[in-house]
C-alpha positions in Angstrom: 0.1 -10.5 9.8 -1.2 -10.1 6.3 0.8 -8.2 3.7 3.8 -8.0 6.0 6.2 -7.4 3.1 4.2 -4.4 1.9 4.0 -3.0 5.4 7.8 -3.4 5.7 8.4 -1.7 2.3 6.2 1.2 3.4 8.1 1.5 6.7 11.5 1.5 5.0 10.4 4.0 2.3 8.9 6.2 5.1 5.6 6.4 3.1 2.3 6.6 5.0 -0.9 4.8 4.3 -2.7 8.0 3.4 -0.1 8.9 0.8 -0.4 5.5 -1.0 -4.2 5.7 -0.7 -4.1 9.2 -2.3 -1.8 7.9 -5.1 -4.2 5.0 -5.7 -7.3 7.2 -5.7 -8.9 5.5 -2.7 -9.6 6.5 0.9 -7.0 5.7 3.6 -9.7 3.7 5.4 -10.2 1.5 2.3 -6.5 0.9 2.0 -6.3 -0.2 5.7 -9.3 -2.5 5.2 -7.6 -4.1 2.2 -4.4 -4.6 4.1 -6.1 -6.7 6.7 -6.1 -9.8 4.4 -3.7 -10.9 1.7 -4.2 -8.9 -1.4 -5.0 -10.5 -4.8 -2.0 -10.3 -7.1 -3.4 -7.5 -9.3 -4.2 -5.3 -6.3 -0.8 -6.0 -4.7 1.0 -4.9 -7.9 -1.1 -1.7 -8.1 -0.2 -0.9 -4.5 3.5 -1.6 -5.2 3.5 0.6 -8.3 2.0 3.5 -6.2 4.6 2.9 -3.5 7.4 3.0 -6.1 6.1 6.3 -7.5 6.1 7.8 -4.0 9.6 6.7 -3.2 11.0 8.8 -6.1 
């Protein structure tokens, strides 16, 4: 499955797709579509930064 590491981090942090999408300023549907395929490095880093902010 694409982006398995990101999905695992979200699961461990107990952060939902909609929360990350809101933090990134995109719709939850857009985030789900992006996660279907491996993300480009810049988008991956943007998502991980949003996830880190939500974990705090």
